[in-house]
N, C-alpha and C positions, 0 to 999 in steps of 0.2 A: 490348128484348133485343138485345144485339149477335150477330153471327154467331159461330160457334164458335172462330174464330181472329182475331176482330176485338177489338184492344185499345183501350179508351176511355182517353183522356188527360184527366184531371182536374186543372186547374192550380190551385194554391192560393197563388200568388205573391202575389195581392193580399189574402189572408186570413192564412193562417199565416205566410207570408213577411213581409208588411207588418207584423204585430204583434211582430216580433222587433227587438231592439236595432239602431238605426242604418238601419232600412229603412221607416220612416214615410214615406207619401207624401201629398202633398196632392191635391185633388179632380182637378184638371187632369192630374196625373201619372198618377193611377189610371185615367183615361178613356184616356190615351195608351197606357198598357200593355195595357189591355183591348182596344184596337183591334188592337195588334199581335199579342196572343195570338189573336185571331180570324183574322189573316193567317197566322199560324204553323200554324193548323189545329188547335188543340185543342178537343176535344170539349165540354168543360164549364169555365166560369170560376167558381170560387168568389170572388164578387165583394167580400165583407167579412162583418162582424159588425154588422148594423145596430143592435142594442140597445146596443152599446158607446159610441156618440156620434151626435149629430145629423149631424155631417160624414160619418161612415161611412154612416150610413142614406142621405143624399143622393147620395153616391158609389155605392152600389149601385143605388138607383133610376135614377141616370143611365145607368149601364152597362146595366141592364136595359132602358132606353128606347132606347138608341143601337145596340147591339150586336146584330147579326143572325148567325146561324150556329151559334155554341156555345149550349149550355144556360147560363143563369145560376143560379147556386146562391148561396144565402144562408144564413150559419150561425145556429143558435139552440140555446142550451141547452134541455133538455127542460123549458121553463117556458112557461106560457101567454103572459105578456107578450112573452117573445123570439120566440115562434112567429108571434105577430100582427104584431110590428115585421118580421120576415123576410118574411111575406106580402105586406106592404103594400110593401116595398121592391123585392121581384121581381114585382110585379103586371104592370108594364108589358112584360115579357119574353114572347117568342114562346113559348118553352119554360122556365118557371120550375122551380126546384127548392127546396125547403127541406131543409136538412141539420141534423139535429137530433142532439143527443149527451147522454150521461149516463154517468158513471164506474161501472164494475161490478167493480173489483177491491176486495178486502176493505179494503186499505190506504186507497184513495180514499173508499169508502163510510164508514169510521170517521173517518178523519182530516179529510176536506174536507166530505164531505156530512152526515155524522152521521145517517145513515139506514140501515135494515136492508136485507138482500137483498129481502125481500118488498115493502118500500115502493119499492125501485128498480124491481121488476117491474111494480108497479101504476103507477107514474109513466111508464114507458116505453109501456106499453100505452096509457094515457090520452093521452099526448102526441104519439106517432106518429099515433094516430087523429085527434087534433085537427089535426095538420099536414095529414093527408089532407083535411079539409074545405076547405082552401084551394087545394091543388094535387094534381095526379094523380102527381106525382113526389117522392117523399120518400125521403131517404137517413138511415138511423140508424147512429150509431157508439157503441158501447160502449166509452168512454174507458178507457185501460189495459188493453184486451183481452188482452194477452200475458201479464199478470200477474194475470188473473181466473182463479178456481178453473175448470177445464175443464168440469165438469159445470154448473155455474151459468151459464157462458157460453153452452152450448148451450141452455138454458132462456131466456136473454135473446134470442138469436137467434129461437128460434121464436115468443116473444111479439112481437117486433118485426115479423116477418113476418106474423103474424096480424093484428097492428093496421094493417097496410097499407104497410109498407116496400117500396119497389121496388128499393132498393140497401141492402146490408148492407156496412158497412165496419168491418174489424176492425183498429184502428190499434195499431202498436207505438208508443205514445205516448212512451216513454222511451228507445227505441232499444236496447231490451234482449235482443231475440230473436236466435237464431242462424238462418240460412236454413233449415235442415232442420226446425227446431222450428216456424217460422212456417209453412212449407208444410204440415205435419202438421196444424196447427190448422184450416186451411181444409180439408183433406181429410176431417177428422172432421165438420166442420160439413156439408159436402155429402153425406156419408154418413148423418149421423144427425138432421139437422134437416129436418122436413117443410117442403117448399116452397122449400129453399135452392137447388135446380137450376132453379127457375123465375123467380128474380130474379138481379141482378147482384151478385157479390161483389167487393168493393173493398180494395185494400191502401193503407195510408197509414203510410209508415215514417220514422222519424226517425234522424239519423246519428251518434247519441251515441257509438257504437263503431265508426263508419265501415262500416256494413252495410246502410244504408238502400237502396242499389240493388240490392245482392246479394239483400236479404230481398223486394224488390219482384219481382224476377225469379223467385225461388223461389215466390212466390205465384202468378204467372202460369202457372208449369208445374203447379201444383197445382189450377188451374181458374179462378183470379180472372181477371176480364176488364176490371177498371177499375184504374187506377194513379193515385194521388194524389201529385203532385210539384209541383216549383216550378223557376222560372228560376234558374240559377246554384245551385241547392240551398239557396236561403235559407229560412230558418224558425226555429221556437224552438231555442234552445241552439245545437247544431251543425247544425241545418238539417234540411231534408227530402231525399227523394229528388231528385236533379237530374233534370229532364225531359230537357235535352240528352244525358245520359249514357243514360238508358233508351231514348231514340229512337235514338241512335247504335248501341247495342248490338244493337237489334232490326233495324237495318238491316245492320249488318256480320255479324252471327252468325245470319243468316237459316236458315243449314244446321242449327243447332241449335234455333232459336227461329223456327219457321215461322208468324210472327203478322203480321198487317196492322194499319196504323194510319193516321191521317189527317195526321201531322205533315209539314209542308213543310220538309224538311231544310235547304235553303239560306236559311231565315230565321232559324236558330238563332243564328248569330253577331250578326245584327242586333238580335235580341230581347234577347240578353245585354248588348250594348252600350247599348242603350236604358234597359234596367234599371239599369245602372251610373251612367248620366246623372241617375236619379231618386232613388237612394239614396246613403248616405254612403260606400260601398265597392265595388269591382269584385271580380271573381273573382280568385282567387289566381293568380299566373303559372303554376303547376303544375297548375291546375284542367283536368281532362279536357275536351276539345272546345272549349271557349271560353276558355281561359287563354291569357295572352300567349306562353306557350312551348309550348303544344299542338301546334303544327306548327313549331317552331322548332329549327334544328339547329346545334350549335356545334362539335362533335367533328368533326375532319378526316375521320376514318373514315366517319361517318355522313354527312357532306356529299358525300363522293365517291360513296357509294352512292345518296344520294337524287338527285344530279344525273345518275347514270347510269340510275337506274330508281327512281322515287318508292317503288314497292311495297317497296324493300328495307327502308324503316323507317318507312313510313306505311301503315297499315291502312284509312284512308279519306283521300280528298283534302280539302286545305283548302277548295276550291271547294264540295265537296258540302254544307258546313255554312255556306256563306256567308262564307268567310274569304278575302281577297284580298291580304294584306300580305306583306311580305318575310319568308321563313322560313329563309333561310341568314343565320345571325348570325356576324359576323367576330369572333374573338378569339384568344386565344394557343393555343387547341386546333385553330385551323382549319388546312387544308392549301393547298397550292398551287392545287389544283383549284377550291376555293371562292373563294380570291381572284381568279383567272383568270375565273371565271364572273361575279363581280360587276363586275370591271371591264369586262368584255364588255358586261354589261347597261347599263352607263354609257357606252358607245359607244368603248371604248378596246381595241384588239387589241394584243396583246403577243406579241413573239418570244420564243423559250425563253430566249436569255439576259436580255432584259428581265425576264421573269417571275421569273427567279432572283434578279436583283438587287433588285426590288421586294419579293420575299417575305422576302428577308434583312432588309430595312428594316422590313418589317411586322412580322415576329416581335420585332424589338428594341422597337418601339413598343408591341406588345401586352403584352410583359412589364412595361410601365410604366403602361399605360393600360387600364382595365377596359372602357370603352366605345369601340368603333372605328366611326367614322361614314364616310359616303361621301366626304365632304371630306378626311377623313385619308388614305384610300388613293389618292385622285387626287392629293393633294399628294405622296404618296410617289412616285408615278409621275412626276410633273413633276420632283421632284428627282432621281430616278434618271437621267431623260433629259437634264436639265440637266447633271449630272455626266458623263454619257457624252459629250455634245457638247462640253464643256469639254476632256476628255481626248483627243477626236479632234482638236480644234483645235490643242492643244499638240503632238500627235503630228505634225500636218502641218507646223507651224511649225518643230519641231525638224528 
């Protein structure tokens, strides 16, 4: 059990994230990411879905063998053969976990599983208990929990706990829930399900409506102490709650969210970049925390403020998440202060008349060219100085 204010970070980049389009990783890449996740300080790594393929089984087993620190979780449907495969895969781990699941909404029961509620209850009880014969740490998820009949969901939770589940995860599988509804579901479970206060409750949110992080935070405030998330928010369809966003919010808004966690904040950007190297796309430029524009300033007003005091437009420093790149972006909206600052960084000190002349040339260029590079502004400076020297020589000659 975590302390009353300790948040467990359960990373599913290598499972939910990897099984989404464009995110498949080979064995060596999964191992590389797993080592970085351990460096990042995540508490649990969901390493994969061993029954899916021989390759996934071997990757989970290799991660369980090599990684020390985080718990290593292995996903399994509530089926005997899945659970056996998951158990074999995580057997080498110091702290193994089996994460098993079964759909519980009437829609899923009828359309996907074609079983009754009673059959689902029996299967959950049997398979959670079966998983406990292999490991002491079993997580159960009623898939599509947020669209499950509330009274039936309470029964499912009670049965899973009685069967030996140590973590109960109530996923918003299709990203349907609103924050207050998601929080209310967990509060009801804590109030009405026997034993719920003695285990860990977990949130697993998808971003179909852009609410994955908001829903996860609402769950934390309702008593949840494990959040399931992924680097860059990758995952099925629109993705999962983004780990870097949750970690940053918990750091920046500690005044309202007084919780602790083990994430090493200055490893966030490195982890995001490493994942980008391993899959077919990176974070969107406007992606919070790790996007290329997350700490970039192109507006002259913003640039002036940030150069005077970064707190004017930055609520956390780039270095706090491991970003060390250039964050003043020169373009047609930039002002004199930003241009002067960048030229100064490049070793050029300008007088006020020189700055005025270079800035005039700069604005003319920026109206024609979208990307302004260091060599462009240095060339403008040299051209301006060359013209000034020519004019001075002509004046002397005259």
